[in-house]
Backbone bond lengths (Angstrom), bond angles and torsions (degrees), N, CA, C in turn:
res aa  C-N    CA-C-N  psi(-1)  N-CA   C-N-CA  omega(-1)  CA-C   N-CA-C  phi
1 M - - - 1.466 - - 1.520 109.36 -
2 L 1.335 117.23 -44.40 1.472 121.53 -179.49 1.507 109.51 -64.42
3 H 1.332 118.00 -40.08 1.454 121.50 178.87 1.530 110.23 -60.45
4 R 1.317 115.56 -42.17 1.474 121.45 -177.01 1.532 109.15 -66.72
5 N 1.295 117.33 -40.86 1.478 122.15 177.26 1.499 112.03 -60.48
6 I 1.286 114.99 -42.78 1.498 118.31 179.58 1.509 110.47 -64.10
7 I 1.334 115.31 -41.26 1.498 120.83 178.37 1.548 108.85 -62.94
8 D 1.259 117.99 -43.07 1.463 121.65 179.59 1.528 111.23 -61.92
9 V 1.303 117.20 -42.07 1.488 122.22 179.17 1.532 109.18 -63.43
10 Y 1.333 117.01 -42.72 1.461 120.73 -178.42 1.526 109.23 -68.18
11 L 1.301 116.20 -39.87 1.516 118.11 -179.49 1.515 109.62 -66.61
12 K 1.329 117.77 -40.70 1.475 119.34 179.12 1.500 112.56 -64.63
13 F 1.359 114.27 -41.30 1.471 117.86 177.43 1.501 112.10 -64.87
14 F 1.308 117.15 -40.73 1.491 121.82 178.31 1.503 111.11 -62.98
15 D 1.342 117.01 -42.87 1.452 121.56 177.89 1.531 112.01 -61.55
16 E 1.336 117.01 -45.43 1.440 121.18 178.42 1.530 112.85 -59.64
17 M 1.340 114.23 -44.12 1.443 119.84 -179.78 1.516 109.37 -66.34
18 Q 1.305 119.28 -40.50 1.403 122.38 178.44 1.558 113.80 -60.11
19 Q 1.359 113.63 -42.45 1.457 118.45 178.58 1.562 110.98 -66.24
20 Q 1.347 114.98 -38.80 1.470 116.72 179.48 1.489 110.90 -68.05
21 V 1.291 120.13 -36.22 1.451 123.72 178.97 1.538 109.20 -65.86
22 K 1.352 116.12 -41.82 1.470 119.85 177.38 1.507 111.11 -60.26
23 R 1.357 117.57 -45.81 1.472 120.84 -179.11 1.519 111.24 -61.92
24 T 1.360 114.49 -47.33 1.441 118.74 178.71 1.508 113.99 -62.41
25 F 1.284 116.86 -43.69 1.454 122.45 178.33 1.525 111.15 -60.13
26 K 1.328 116.46 -40.55 1.458 120.31 -179.42 1.510 112.30 -64.13
27 C 1.322 115.09 -40.68 1.468 121.32 177.30 1.524 111.79 -66.96
28 I 1.362 115.98 -43.98 1.470 120.20 178.51 1.477 111.33 -63.54
29 Q 1.354 115.88 -41.26 1.446 120.32 179.34 1.536 111.93 -62.79
30 F 1.311 114.49 -40.11 1.465 116.35 177.78 1.553 110.60 -64.77
31 H 1.320 114.25 -38.79 1.446 119.77 -179.09 1.515 110.24 -57.94
32 F 1.317 118.54 -46.89 1.492 120.88 -175.92 1.544 111.70 -77.47
33 V 1.298 116.39 -38.64 1.467 119.14 -177.63 1.543 110.80 -64.46
34 H 1.352 115.31 -41.75 1.490 118.00 -175.91 1.532 113.20 -98.82
35 K 1.380 114.82 -0.05 1.446 117.50 167.75 1.559 114.28 60.86
36 F 1.334 116.77 37.12 1.454 117.96 168.12 1.531 107.82 -144.32
37 S 1.291 115.08 147.34 1.498 119.63 -177.16 1.501 110.80 -102.75
38 F 1.294 115.31 152.86 1.460 120.60 176.64 1.522 108.98 -105.53
39 P 1.353 116.79 131.11 1.456 119.92 179.42 1.531 110.30 -60.12
40 G 1.336 117.64 144.97 1.450 118.96 177.94 1.534 108.34 78.89
41 S 1.294 114.74 -152.45 1.481 121.54 -178.15 1.520 111.18 -72.00
42 V 1.343 114.02 143.82 1.460 119.43 177.31 1.564 110.93 -62.49
43 V 1.294 117.00 -19.70 1.473 119.58 178.03 1.504 111.51 -64.89
44 M 1.329 116.75 -17.32 1.506 120.93 -178.96 1.530 109.93 -67.95
45 L 1.279 117.01 -14.14 1.544 118.19 179.68 1.526 108.39 -53.02
46 N 1.332 117.11 -49.87 1.478 118.29 -174.57 1.538 111.02 -68.69
47 D 1.314 117.02 -26.21 1.482 121.31 175.70 1.503 111.98 -65.57
48 Y 1.312 116.18 -44.54 1.462 121.59 176.89 1.555 109.00 -64.37
49 V 1.316 116.95 -45.71 1.471 120.71 -179.56 1.525 108.80 -58.57
50 D 1.301 117.16 -47.45 1.482 121.36 -176.02 1.519 109.80 -65.98
51 Y 1.314 115.92 -38.70 1.445 119.87 177.98 1.493 112.02 -58.11
52 Y 1.278 115.84 -50.57 1.471 120.39 -177.88 1.550 110.94 -67.70
53 Y 1.297 116.06 -32.74 1.469 119.45 175.28 1.521 112.41 -60.00
54 Y 1.325 114.79 -48.29 1.475 119.22 -178.91 1.519 112.22 -73.20
55 F 1.319 114.47 -29.42 1.496 120.03 -179.95 1.562 111.77 -72.29
56 L 1.333 114.62 -47.25 1.420 119.10 -171.92 1.538 116.53 -99.15
57 H 1.304 115.36 -23.13 1.500 120.95 -179.74 1.491 112.36 -99.64
58 A 1.302 114.80 -59.03 1.477 120.83 -177.88 1.497 114.00 -81.59
59 R 1.335 116.70 -25.75 1.449 123.74 -175.36 1.548 107.85 57.72
60 H 1.310 116.63 42.01 1.436 121.47 -177.70 1.564 103.66 -108.38
61 Y 1.323 113.76 82.61 1.501 121.09 -172.17 1.538 112.97 -66.98
62 F 1.335 116.64 -32.22 1.435 120.06 178.44 1.567 108.81 -62.29
63 E 1.350 116.76 -44.99 1.431 120.03 178.52 1.518 111.13 -64.56
64 C 1.304 119.52 -35.07 1.451 121.66 176.21 1.545 110.47 -59.25
65 H 1.336 113.69 -44.75 1.438 119.56 176.95 1.543 112.90 -57.14
66 E 1.332 117.19 -44.96 1.427 122.01 -177.87 1.539 111.72 -67.95
67 I 1.325 115.28 -41.32 1.469 120.00 -179.99 1.533 111.49 -61.50
68 M 1.337 115.77 -48.93 1.422 118.69 -176.26 1.522 113.95 -76.41
69 E 1.302 117.50 -29.50 1.471 118.70 175.50 1.502 110.37 -67.51
70 D 1.333 117.95 -41.67 1.463 118.99 177.85 1.507 112.42 -63.80
71 A 1.346 118.18 -40.24 1.436 123.43 177.64 1.500 110.39 -63.23
72 W 1.320 116.94 -44.43 1.445 121.43 177.59 1.508 113.71 -60.43
73 K 1.343 115.84 -46.81 1.497 119.17 -179.12 1.533 113.69 -73.31
74 N 1.327 116.80 -14.65 1.455 121.13 175.02 1.497 114.24 -83.26
75 K 1.361 117.90 -6.70 1.419 121.57 174.86 1.576 110.93 -68.87
76 V 1.306 115.45 152.31 1.464 119.29 -179.11 1.557 108.43 -61.73
77 K 1.310 115.10 -45.66 1.459 120.18 174.68 1.562 108.42 -128.71
78 Y 1.276 113.98 136.08 1.473 118.81 178.04 1.499 110.15 -143.36
79 H 1.383 114.00 152.42 1.470 121.86 -175.48 1.501 107.60 -143.02
80 K 1.330 115.00 160.22 1.446 120.86 -174.27 1.523 112.41 -68.19
81 N 1.346 117.94 -14.26 1.466 119.23 177.72 1.523 112.03 -99.75
82 D 1.288 119.13 13.09 1.481 119.98 175.65 1.489 113.71 -67.57
83 L 1.328 115.45 153.91 1.461 121.04 -177.87 1.517 110.28 -56.72
84 E 1.332 118.25 -38.66 1.477 121.89 179.23 1.527 111.98 -55.78
85 V 1.345 115.29 -36.73 1.466 117.73 -179.37 1.512 109.45 -68.85
86 G 1.296 118.49 -32.22 1.470 120.22 176.09 1.514 111.03 -62.96
87 L 1.394 114.93 -39.31 1.494 117.29 178.79 1.512 111.00 -72.05
88 I 1.355 117.84 -34.44 1.430 121.37 175.44 1.529 111.99 -58.96
89 L 1.339 113.28 -48.79 1.436 117.66 -179.39 1.581 113.48 -68.02
90 L 1.296 114.01 -33.11 1.472 118.80 176.20 1.530 110.81 -58.97
91 A 1.365 115.71 -48.65 1.418 119.01 179.32 1.531 112.18 -65.71
92 T 1.333 116.65 -36.65 1.458 120.83 177.46 1.526 112.32 -63.73
93 S 1.362 114.37 -35.08 1.480 116.82 -179.01 1.487 110.15 -68.12
94 Q 1.293 118.09 -36.38 1.482 122.02 178.17 1.488 110.69 -69.84
95 Y 1.342 116.94 -38.04 1.465 120.01 175.62 1.525 112.35 -57.91
96 H 1.333 114.67 -46.35 1.450 120.41 -178.50 1.538 111.24 -68.06
97 L 1.332 116.03 -44.14 1.452 120.93 -177.77 1.509 112.72 -59.75
98 R 1.334 115.93 -42.55 1.483 121.41 -178.15 1.556 107.25 -65.20
99 R 1.299 117.47 -31.88 1.469 120.71 -178.94 1.484 114.09 -87.97
100 G 1.345 116.29 1.29 1.471 118.87 178.14 1.506 114.99 85.08
101 N 1.306 116.84 9.90 1.520 120.11 177.13 1.562 106.00 -89.11
102 I 1.307 116.31 80.20 1.461 122.06 -174.32 1.522 112.46 -62.98
103 K 1.320 116.47 -46.05 1.482 119.61 -178.38 1.519 110.11 -61.89
104 G 1.301 118.57 -46.70 1.484 122.68 -178.72 1.524 108.28 -63.60
105 A 1.308 118.78 -40.45 1.432 123.37 -176.94 1.619 110.65 -64.43
106 Q 1.304 113.54 -45.35 1.484 119.32 -177.51 1.528 110.87 -68.08
107 T 1.315 113.13 -38.72 1.495 118.45 179.80 1.515 108.72 -61.81
108 C 1.338 116.28 -50.26 1.472 119.54 -177.85 1.525 111.90 -64.32
109 L 1.310 115.28 -38.42 1.476 117.93 -176.31 1.525 110.25 -70.59
110 R 1.267 117.16 -36.16 1.485 119.73 177.08 1.554 111.01 -61.91
111 K 1.349 113.12 -43.06 1.482 119.06 178.37 1.504 110.16 -65.68
112 A 1.345 115.85 -43.53 1.472 119.62 -179.92 1.537 112.11 -60.54
113 H 1.333 114.97 -45.43 1.441 121.25 -178.63 1.552 110.53 -61.84
114 A 1.309 116.39 -42.85 1.462 121.61 -179.13 1.510 110.20 -61.87
115 I 1.322 118.45 -46.64 1.460 124.55 179.60 1.530 110.54 -61.61
116 L 1.318 115.07 -50.48 1.465 119.99 -177.15 1.508 111.60 -65.31
117 E 1.322 117.40 -36.19 1.455 122.88 174.86 1.518 110.41 -60.49
118 N 1.316 116.89 -43.78 1.453 121.79 179.59 1.528 112.21 -69.22
119 K 1.325 115.84 -24.00 1.478 122.31 178.22 1.518 110.48 -103.04
120 K 1.267 118.50 23.98 1.485 120.82 -176.06 1.501 113.76 -54.22
121 G 1.296 117.89 -33.68 1.500 119.63 -179.18 1.528 111.63 -73.48
122 H 1.295 118.34 -10.70 1.473 120.47 -178.47 1.557 112.94 -109.91
123 L 1.292 116.44 0.85 1.459 119.33 -176.08 1.515 113.51 -61.61
124 M 1.343 117.13 -44.25 1.415 120.48 -179.18 1.573 112.06 -64.82
125 S 1.314 115.37 -29.81 1.457 120.56 176.71 1.534 110.91 -68.82
126 A 1.334 113.91 -20.95 1.508 117.34 175.10 1.488 112.05 -99.49
127 G 1.359 118.16 10.52 1.446 122.16 176.43 1.484 116.61 87.76
128 L 1.328 117.73 11.07 1.487 121.52 179.25 1.555 112.31 -113.13
129 E 1.301 112.34 137.48 1.452 117.91 169.95 1.528 109.37 -72.72
130 T 1.336 115.24 149.46 1.496 118.63 -179.81 1.532 114.42 -65.08
131 T 1.317 115.66 -15.33 1.488 119.31 179.23 1.517 110.51 -66.51
132 V 1.346 118.31 -9.84 1.481 121.93 176.12 1.506 110.97 -61.02
133 L 1.357 116.98 -28.28 1.430 120.72 -177.49 1.548 112.09 -67.64
134 S 1.339 115.87 -40.87 1.456 116.95 -179.77 1.540 108.46 -73.03
135 L 1.291 115.51 -34.50 1.504 119.47 178.67 1.512 109.23 -59.21
136 L 1.310 116.55 -47.96 1.475 120.68 -178.23 1.513 112.84 -68.74
137 A 1.362 115.33 -35.89 1.476 120.06 178.14 1.578 109.52 -59.99
138 E 1.335 117.71 -36.82 1.413 120.47 179.76 1.547 111.93 -70.43
139 Q 1.349 117.51 -18.53 1.420 122.53 -176.54 1.507 113.86 -97.38
140 L 1.337 118.65 -3.66 1.448 123.10 -174.20 1.469 115.80 -53.79
141 T 1.345 118.98 -34.99 1.446 122.93 -177.48 1.516 109.94 -110.00
142 S 1.309 119.42 16.31 1.447 121.88 -179.16 1.518 111.25 -64.54
143 T 1.324 115.17 138.35 1.495 122.14 179.09 1.545 111.32 -116.29
144 Q 1.326 116.48 -2.38 1.428 121.29 -178.42 1.525 110.33 -126.62
145 Y 1.313 115.92 132.69 1.471 119.10 -179.50 1.502 112.07 -75.00
146 E 1.359 114.74 125.87 1.475 119.90 171.12 1.542 102.79 -137.95
147 P 1.333 119.52 129.49 1.441 123.06 -175.96 1.535 111.55 -57.94
148 L 1.352 115.51 127.99 1.450 118.49 -179.99 1.493 110.88 -81.87
149 S 1.320 116.22 148.50 1.422 123.02 177.31 1.537 106.78 -113.88
150 L 1.350 115.46 90.95 1.507 119.07 -174.88 1.513 110.39 -66.26
151 P 1.329 117.62 138.44 1.471 121.92 178.50 1.503 110.11 -80.54
152 L 1.359 116.16 98.33 1.449 120.97 178.58 1.525 112.56 -87.90
153 T 1.311 116.58 154.36 1.405 122.98 178.19 1.574 107.68 -72.05
154 D 1.300 117.95 157.61 1.475 121.14 176.63 1.552 109.00 -58.17
155 D 1.297 116.76 -40.87 1.471 121.21 -177.10 1.548 109.03 -60.68
156 M 1.332 115.99 -42.76 1.421 118.80 -179.49 1.515 114.77 -66.98
157 R 1.337 114.24 -34.58 1.481 119.96 177.39 1.532 108.32 -67.39
158 I 1.297 118.72 -38.17 1.462 120.32 177.82 1.566 108.97 -64.62
159 A 1.304 115.95 -44.22 1.477 118.87 -178.52 1.506 108.63 -65.02
160 L 1.288 119.29 -39.56 1.518 121.78 179.26 1.529 109.14 -60.03
161 K 1.337 117.89 -47.19 1.486 118.91 -176.95 1.518 111.35 -67.59
162 K 1.340 115.91 -29.00 1.470 117.19 179.31 1.501 110.66 -72.67
163 R 1.296 116.01 -41.35 1.472 120.18 -175.73 1.552 109.69 -84.58
164 H 1.305 120.45 -36.23 1.426 126.30 179.54 1.548 110.89 -126.58
165 P 1.321 117.00 81.61 1.486 117.72 -176.67 1.498 116.31 -55.60
166 D 1.331 117.55 -19.68 1.480 120.37 -179.09 1.519 111.04 -89.83
167 F 1.344 116.83 7.13 1.465 117.23 -174.69 1.529 113.39 -67.34
168 E 1.268 114.17 132.90 1.521 124.18 169.57 1.503 106.78 -155.90
169 V 1.316 115.98 152.34 1.466 120.23 178.74 1.527 107.65 -72.69
170 R 1.266 118.24 125.20 1.493 122.55 -178.94 1.520 109.12 -127.61
171 S 1.333 115.44 158.13 1.448 120.19 177.32 1.538 110.29 -101.87
172 E 1.324 115.81 -36.86 1.460 119.27 -177.22 1.504 111.13 -75.90
173 S 1.347 114.61 161.41 1.471 118.91 178.75 1.526 107.97 -151.42
174 D 1.322 116.69 166.82 1.429 123.11 174.34 1.504 109.51 -67.69
175 A 1.329 119.01 132.29 1.451 123.18 -179.85 1.537 111.79 -58.57
176 R 1.304 116.08 -26.34 1.480 119.48 -176.64 1.522 110.83 -64.93
177 W 1.329 120.18 -24.49 1.459 122.89 -176.91 1.503 111.96 -78.03
178 I 1.330 121.08 -15.77 1.472 122.72 -173.71 1.490 111.02 -67.38
179 H 1.312 120.74 -46.38 1.455 125.01 177.85 1.511 112.16 -115.93
180 Y 1.309 115.19 43.13 1.442 121.53 -169.00 1.523 113.25 -60.53
181 H 1.316 117.44 -34.99 1.424 120.66 -174.42 1.577 111.50 -67.81
182 K 1.344 116.52 -15.35 1.474 120.49 179.45 1.564 111.21 -83.76
183 T 1.287 115.42 -22.30 1.508 120.02 -171.40 1.457 112.75 -110.32
184 R 1.330 119.98 -18.05 1.424 123.31 -172.36 1.537 110.93 -77.07
185 D 1.314 117.46 134.53 1.435 122.68 173.62 1.558 107.60 -84.10
186 R 1.308 115.48 111.94 1.440 121.61 -173.51 1.516 114.63 -96.31
187 Q 1.327 118.33 -3.87 1.454 120.88 -172.32 1.538 111.54 -57.30
188 A 1.352 117.47 -49.49 1.470 119.56 -177.67 1.499 110.45 -63.71
189 V 1.351 116.23 -41.57 1.475 119.48 179.73 1.523 111.90 -64.12
190 I 1.303 116.72 -42.79 1.477 121.40 -179.14 1.534 109.07 -62.43
191 A 1.372 115.95 -45.13 1.462 118.36 -176.77 1.514 111.05 -66.29
192 A 1.359 117.58 -42.40 1.442 120.86 177.82 1.534 112.96 -63.35
193 R 1.309 115.39 -38.84 1.530 117.92 -177.87 1.558 107.97 -71.87
194 A 1.327 117.37 -37.01 1.453 119.65 179.71 1.510 110.41 -62.33
195 Q 1.331 115.95 -41.72 1.461 122.56 178.47 1.534 110.44 -63.00
196 S 1.313 114.37 -43.67 1.475 119.45 -179.21 1.511 113.23 -64.61
197 M 1.350 116.53 -35.85 1.451 122.18 -174.05 1.493 113.01 -84.06
198 R 1.337 118.16 -9.18 1.464 118.93 -177.86 1.514 113.53 -63.45
199 D 1.317 116.82 -24.73 1.442 122.38 -179.74 1.487 112.90 -100.84
200 K 1.356 118.64 6.76 1.387 122.16 -177.53 1.568 110.71 -115.34
201 H 1.326 117.58 154.68 1.420 120.12 172.68 1.510 109.59 -80.79
202 P 1.350 119.74 137.10 1.441 121.78 -179.45 1.577 110.56 -68.91
203 V 1.325 113.75 140.16 1.460 118.71 -178.91 1.541 107.76 -76.90
204 D 1.328 112.79 145.87 1.492 120.13 178.18 1.540 108.31 -76.58
205 D 1.302 115.43 132.24 1.490 120.74 173.57 1.499 111.63 55.03
206 A 1.335 117.81 47.98 1.506 118.93 176.11 1.457 112.11 -60.07
207 P 1.328 118.48 140.80 1.459 119.37 -178.47 1.549 111.03 -64.38
208 G 1.328 115.41 135.29 1.441 119.42 -177.18 1.579 109.45 -76.00
209 K 1.333 112.74 160.28 1.460 118.26 174.22 1.485 108.33 -96.36
210 R 1.325 115.97 96.63 1.455 118.79 -175.84 1.526 112.68 -85.40
211 H 1.348 113.81 68.51 1.444 117.78 -178.53 1.518 113.34 -101.87
212 N 1.286 115.86 13.57 1.442 118.68 178.69 1.514 112.82 -75.44
213 D 1.277 120.07 159.00 1.462 122.09 178.12 1.467 110.70 -65.39
């Protein structure tokens, strides 16, 4: 029985290592094939892909916020002026604007635009064409929600179709996403995040979640 348990432990360990190697190799392969690097860990590739999927396909901006915030805080070092924060604030601005919170939307969008402008040289590494800056600049004083069509790089579109075969840019969304923060059970997420952050240093001036009415 003991011998069998030891074998089971080794098999489980080997399987986990094999899966991690496959995920890492997939990201590294994408990096070399498409000739652009992703800041931070290569594992962030899937976070960018998922972010754009929920932003452009599902129009689930709250989920975009969660995906990118988790990716940002999983970096070894992170700061409030990181490119990921710009994407977090961009999604938050759209969440507010769709709900009619004009002031909150404009505030978040101004901050997002400033951060992304400062990180202009890294936009393509995050799958965005630099023309996104002029697009956002035109929206800074917008008072009416219209779904944005972010200019993605060809490489990012390929990655999106590989990971999400049903991906297409859509305007409509599930009505449940509009006021999602009011209906979502956050207890499990809060507990998991608290556990994850116990071994990390808190970020200075982390962007707030302005989901209040």
